N, C-alpha and C positions, 0 to 999 in steps of 0.2 A: 503494501499499499504507499502511495506517496502524501504522506504529511508533513506539510510546512509549518502548520501552526493548531495549537491545541488550545478549545477554551473551558474552563473548568469553573463548576457550580461552586459556590463556598460552602454552604451548609451544608452535611451530608455527603462532601466529600473531600474538600481542604477541612475544613473545620469536622470535626465530632464529637459534639456534646453528649453527654451522659442523658439529659432530659433537654426539653425546649425551655427556654426563660421561663415561660408561666407555669411549666410544670412543677418546677422546682419553686416558683413565689409562691404558687398554691397550698405546697406543702410546706414551706417555713412559716407564711404568715396567716396561712388557716384561711384562705380567700376563696371563694369557688369558683368553676369554672367558669359558670353562668354570669359572675361578675364583671370578668375580664373578657370573656368572647365579644360582648356589645362594642368593644373598643376595639377588638385585633380585626374584624369581620367588616366596621365601620371606618370610622375617620382615619385609622392605620394604614388602609388600602392606599388613601390619596398621600398619605406620606412616602407612597410606597413610590408614588411616580411623581413625586416634587409638587404635587398640588397643595401641598400642607406641610405644616413645620410641626414635627414629632414634637417638641419642648410644649405648643400652645396647645395641642390638640391632648396632651397628656395632663394637665393642672385640672380641668374638673373632674378626673376618674381618680386621682391619687389616694384621695381621705376614703374615699368608698373602699379602697383597697388596702388601708389600712396602714399606707404611707404616712409615718411623719417628718422624712425628710425634703430638702428641695428636689427638684424637678433635676437638677445637674447628678446629685446622688442616687437617686433611683435608675440614670440612666449608666451612671458607672456602675452601678450594683448590677442590672442589667447585661451588659456587654461582658464583663467579668466571667459571671456565669456562665456563657457561650464561649467563652474564650480559652479554644481546647483545641489547637491546631494538630492533625494529623502529619508531623515531623516525615513519617515514609513519604505519604504524598510531594510533602516540599522536595525532598532528594531527591524526588524521581524527575520532580520539576526542573533543579537546577541540573540534573544530567542531561534532560532533552534541551534546555538550551544551551549547556556546554555543545550539542550538535548542530547547532541553528536553528533549534526550532522554535518559534514563539509561541510563547505561553502567556495566555491571557485570561482573566476572575472574568465570567458573566453571570451575575448575582442578583437577585431580587433582595434591594437593599432601600431603606432610607438614608437621607445623608449624613446623620450624624454615626450612626456604625459602619456608614461606608468609610465615612474618616477614620474612625476609629480601627478599621481594617487596616488602611492606609499605613498611619502613624503608630500605633499600637503594638498591632500583630504584624508589622512588617510586611504587609502586602507590595509596598509602592516596592521595595526592593524585590520582592519573591517575584513578582507580573511584569511582562513589557507594559503591559495597560490592564485597568480596570475598568470594566461596563456595567456601572450601577445603574440600575433601573429608575432612581432618581434624576440622573444626569440623563439617562437616555429618552426617560420622560413614557415608558411604554417596561410593562414587567411580561415576564415568561408567565403562563404561554404563550402570550399575546405575537402573533408572527413578526410584528412591526418591532419589536426586541431584538430576533435576529436578523431582520434583514439591515437595520441599522448598524449589527456589529459587523456583518457580511460586507456592507459597503465600506466600510470605515476600515475593515480590512484591506481590502480589495486595494483601498485608496493609496494608505499609508505603507503597507509592505507588498502590494502587487501579489495577492494571494488570494485565488479564487475559492468558492465555496467548497468544490470537491476535495480541496487539499487542506480543510479545517476537520480537527477531530474535534468532538465534545463528550463531555462528560456530567452526567446530573443524575442524581438520585431520585427522579420525578419521571415517570415513563412517557406521562403527556409532554414534557420539554424534549423528550428525544424525539418524540415521532415529529412536531412541529420542524428541529432541526433538522431532520432527513427529508422535508419537504424542501426544503434550501438545498438540498444538495450535499449539505454535511454530513460527514460518516458521525455519527450518533450511537453514543454506547450509554447503557444503563448503569450507574453506579450502584451494585450492590453489596460488596467488600471490595477491600484491600487485595487482597491474593487474586481475584477475578482480574480485578482493573491492571494490575500489575504483569500478569500472564500475556495479557492483551500489549499493553504499552511498551515491555522489555523487548517484543519483536522490531520495534522501530528502530 
């Protein structure tokens, strides 16, 4: 296979947290899923595509979630809970980059966690470019998210869609990537991923 670029999903591929933030928070603070779900199904979706500011949207919810600190402290707690980088995947990315393969992050994130990934998680150094839904304006599995990345990679690096490999732990995202000609793969676990990537 001819691969010139690989796009990696963040959560579930490069990041492998034991639990979603909301699950751990509910256990620690005794808050029900019913209390948190309306925010994540509602206003948070606008934050993911850059149409709303997470700090502003969170404010009305925090007291009901039993949080006594500031919004900034809440985000600090949230991002720390999900700060679990799979170093095995990172080492593979480093190997691929040493071979001249471009490695990108394609992730569904709001702007504050995107910046946390860039700076605190070191993704600015790990990846050649980070494509965040908050900056792209569309989120997976919207086809426009993938079309934006395809066009940008073609423009910057002269790489065609069929030369792009994609790894994601959501099958719906993989399916859309394939519609654009990408070589999409479902990420189930590291060993299966490594068997395929090691052949490059």
